[in-house]
C-alpha positions in Angstrom: 7.2 -15.2 29.8 9.4 -14.3 32.6 12.1 -14.9 30.1 10.1 -11.8 27.8 10.4 -9.8 30.4 14.2 -10.2 32.0 15.1 -9.4 27.8 12.3 -6.3 28.3 14.1 -4.7 31.1 18.1 -5.5 30.3 17.5 -3.3 26.7 14.9 -1.0 25.2 16.3 -1.8 22.2 15.0 -5.5 22.7 11.5 -4.0 22.7 10.6 -3.8 18.9 12.5 -7.5 18.5 10.4 -8.8 20.9 7.8 -7.2 19.5 7.9 -8.8 15.6 8.2 -11.8 17.1 5.5 -11.5 18.8 3.5 -10.5 15.9 4.8 -13.4 13.4 4.1 -16.3 15.7 0.7 -14.9 17.0 0.1 -14.6 13.1 1.2 -18.3 12.4 0.0 -19.8 15.6 -3.8 -18.6 14.8 -4.1 -19.8 11.4 -3.2 -22.8 12.5 -5.9 -22.8 15.2 -8.4 -23.1 12.0 -8.4 -26.5 12.2 -8.1 -26.9 15.9 -11.1 -24.7 15.7 -13.1 -27.6 12.4 -12.1 -29.6 15.3 -13.6 -28.5 18.3 -16.6 -27.3 16.4 -17.5 -30.4 14.1 -15.6 -33.5 15.2 -16.3 -33.6 18.8 -19.3 -36.1 19.6 -19.2 -34.0 23.1 -19.1 -29.8 22.1 -17.8 -28.2 25.5 -17.5 -25.1 24.5 -17.7 -23.6 21.0 -14.4 -21.7 19.4 -15.6 -18.2 19.8 -16.3 -19.2 23.3 -13.0 -20.6 23.3 -11.2 -17.4 21.6 -13.0 -14.5 23.9 -11.4 -16.6 26.9 -8.7 -17.3 26.7 -7.5 -14.9 23.7 -9.9 -11.9 24.5 -10.0 -13.0 28.2 -6.8 -14.5 29.1 -4.6 -12.7 26.7 -5.6 -9.4 27.1 -4.5 -9.5 30.4 -1.3 -10.7 29.7 -0.5 -8.1 27.5 -1.9 -5.5 29.6 0.9 -6.5 32.0 3.3 -6.6 29.1 2.5 -2.9 28.0 4.3 -1.6 30.7 7.9 -2.4 28.4 6.1 -1.1 25.6 4.8 -4.3 23.9 1.3 -4.0 22.5 -1.1 -6.5 21.6 -0.2 -8.5 18.0 -0.4 -7.1 14.9 -4.1 -7.8 13.3 -5.8 -9.1 16.9 -8.6 -7.2 15.7 -8.5 -9.4 12.7 -8.9 -12.8 14.5 -11.2 -11.5 16.7 -13.8 -10.4 13.9 -13.0 -13.6 12.4 -14.3 -16.2 15.5 -17.8 -15.7 13.8 -16.3 -17.6 11.0 -13.3 -19.6 11.6 -14.8 -22.7 12.2 -17.8 -23.1 9.2 -14.9 -21.5 6.1 -12.7 -24.2 7.8 -14.9 -27.0 7.6 -17.1 -25.9 4.6 -13.4 -25.8 2.6 -12.2 -29.2 3.9 -15.6 -30.8 3.4 -15.5 -29.9 -0.4 -11.8 -31.8 -0.7 -11.9 -34.7 1.5 -12.1 -36.8 -1.3 -8.3 -35.2 -1.0 -7.6 -35.4 2.7 -6.9 -38.0 5.1 -10.1 -37.4 6.9 -14.0 -37.7 7.0 -16.4 -34.8 6.8 -19.9 -35.0 7.4 -22.3 -32.8 7.2 -23.6 -31.3 10.5 -26.9 -32.9 11.9 -30.0 -30.6 12.8 -29.3 -30.9 16.3 -26.0 -29.3 15.8 -27.5 -26.4 13.4 -29.0 -25.8 16.4 -26.4 -25.6 18.3 -24.4 -23.5 15.6 -27.6 -21.4 15.3 -27.5 -20.5 19.3 -23.6 -20.1 19.8 -22.9 -18.1 16.5 -26.1 -15.7 16.5 -24.3 -13.6 14.0 -23.4 -16.1 11.1 -24.1 -19.1 11.2 -27.4 -19.5 9.8 -27.2 -16.4 7.7 -24.2 -17.5 5.9 -23.7 -21.3 6.8 -26.4 -23.1 6.8 -27.8 -22.5 3.7 -24.9 -24.1 2.2 -25.2 -27.0 4.3 -28.8 -27.1 3.4 -27.4 -27.0 -0.4 -25.0 -29.5 0.1 -27.1 -32.4 2.1 -29.7 -31.5 -1.1 -27.3 -32.4 -3.7 -26.3 -35.5 -1.4 -29.4 -36.8 -1.4 -30.1 -36.5 -4.8 -26.9 -38.8 -5.7 -24.9 -35.2 -6.3 -22.5 -35.3 -3.3 -19.9 -32.2 -3.8 -16.8 -32.4 -4.3 -14.6 -29.5 -5.5 -12.8 -30.6 -8.8 -10.4 -28.3 -8.9 -7.4 -27.8 -6.5 -7.4 -25.1 -3.9 -5.2 -22.0 -4.3 -2.5 -22.3 -1.3 -0.6 -19.6 1.2 2.9 -19.9 0.4 3.7 -19.4 4.1 0.5 -21.1 6.4 0.3 -23.5 3.4 -3.6 -23.8 4.2 -5.9 -23.1 1.3 -7.4 -19.8 1.2 -10.8 -20.3 2.2 -10.5 -16.9 4.4 -13.0 -14.3 4.0 -11.8 -10.1 3.7 -12.3 -8.6 7.1 -15.7 -6.9 6.9 -17.0 -8.9 4.3 -17.1 -12.9 5.4 -18.9 -13.5 1.7 -15.5 -12.5 -0.7 -12.1 -14.8 -0.7 -9.2 -13.0 0.8 -5.9 -13.6 -1.0 -2.5 -11.5 -1.2 0.2 -11.3 -4.1 3.6 -10.5 -3.8 6.1 -10.6 -5.8 9.8 -11.5 -5.4 12.8 -12.6 -7.7 10.4 -12.0 -10.6 7.8 -14.3 -9.5 4.4 -13.9 -7.7 3.4 -15.8 -4.5 -0.2 -15.9 -2.9 -0.7 -15.3 0.6 -4.1 -15.9 2.4 -3.9 -12.8 4.7 -2.6 -9.4 5.4 -0.8 -11.5 8.3 0.9 -13.9 6.4 1.9 -11.5 3.7 3.7 -9.3 6.2 5.4 -12.4 7.0 6.7 -13.3 3.5 7.9 -9.6 3.1 9.6 -10.2 6.4 11.6 -13.4 5.1 11.1 -13.7 1.6 13.9 -16.3 1.0 12.5 -18.3 3.5 9.3 -18.6 2.4 9.7 -19.4 -2.0 11.3 -22.9 -0.5 8.0 -24.2 0.5 6.9 -27.2 -0.9 3.4 -26.3 -1.6 1.6 -29.8 -2.6 -0.9 -28.4 -4.9 2.0 -26.8 -7.3 4.0 -30.2 -7.2 0.7 -31.9 -8.2 0.2 -29.2 -11.3 4.2 -30.1 -11.8 3.8 -33.7 -11.8 5.7 -34.5 -8.6 3.3 -36.2 -7.0 2.3 -39.9 -8.3 0.3 -38.5 -11.8 -2.6 -36.1 -12.7 -5.3 -37.6 -11.4 -6.4 -37.8 -8.2 -6.0 -41.6 -7.7 -2.6 -41.1 -8.9 -1.9 -38.4 -6.8 -3.9 -40.4 -3.5 -1.7 -43.9 -4.0 1.6 -41.6 -4.1 0.3 -40.3 -0.8 -0.2 -44.3 0.2 -4.5 -43.2 1.1 -6.1 -45.9 0.8 -9.6 -43.9 -1.0 -12.8 -44.5 1.2 -11.1 -45.8 3.9 -9.2 -42.8 4.8 -11.3 -40.1 3.0 -14.7 -39.3 1.2 -17.7 -39.1 3.5 -17.7 -40.4 7.5 -21.0 -42.1 7.1 -20.4 -45.5 5.8 -16.9 -45.3 6.3 -14.5 -47.9 8.3 -14.2 -45.3 11.0 -17.9 -45.5 11.5 -18.1 -49.0 11.5 -15.8 -48.7 14.5 -17.0 -46.0 16.1 -20.9 -48.0 16.3 -19.0 -51.8 17.4 -17.5 -49.8 20.1 -20.4 -48.3 21.6 -22.2 -51.0 21.1 -19.7 -53.2 23.5 -20.2 -49.6 25.8 -23.5 -50.3 25.9 -23.4 -54.0 26.8 -20.8 -53.3 29.4 -22.9 -51.1 30.9 -25.8 -53.0 31.1 -23.9 -56.4 33.0 
């Protein structure tokens, strides 16, 4: 922070340079935080706070104070910060829903929230969870109980910049998937958001080189055209490294550890 202040104090021409840097890396970091959001809300056995609460505390309050301090140099809040704030009610749920659909092709397990977890989500996300996400989970739970656990057999479109599947929704409409298309050098490139699109437009030659695994699979560069062939090429052990958590080796190890812990505590 002091280095940034020093740069701003030495030459006012540095203000737009620093602002552009802040805009870019705020959005790049924020998109990566979608993984952190779903880990906080869905993967922690002991939940301390929701992603929404953490975002409000660390960005809206803490970050707001930081940018208020920097405003005297001419620095404003990062571009699209208002989009990030609006997404806090949806971010973790949309990420988890996407990974649940594709956990046969990802290197970790997923599961549906329990009734207790759903009640916690309803409390922490009163504006969105019961209305938008619990009905989806209930439907998937019904399918799983009927022996039809849902896996998406297609491959997701990836963002050319953040390389995350385009599962985020339009600002103001959490029922519509957001995609942005950019043309460069005679080809079309897809982005997950206005933020990633702007970053691509600013440095197209950098991002056209991105190695996107889904497109590489379609081109036959990842071992074959079927999921088993691709998993073998990735060196993933099917059912041990992916699919549902319930019944997995990870669940068995967790239960063994919990039992040993209980025995030790009782001695």
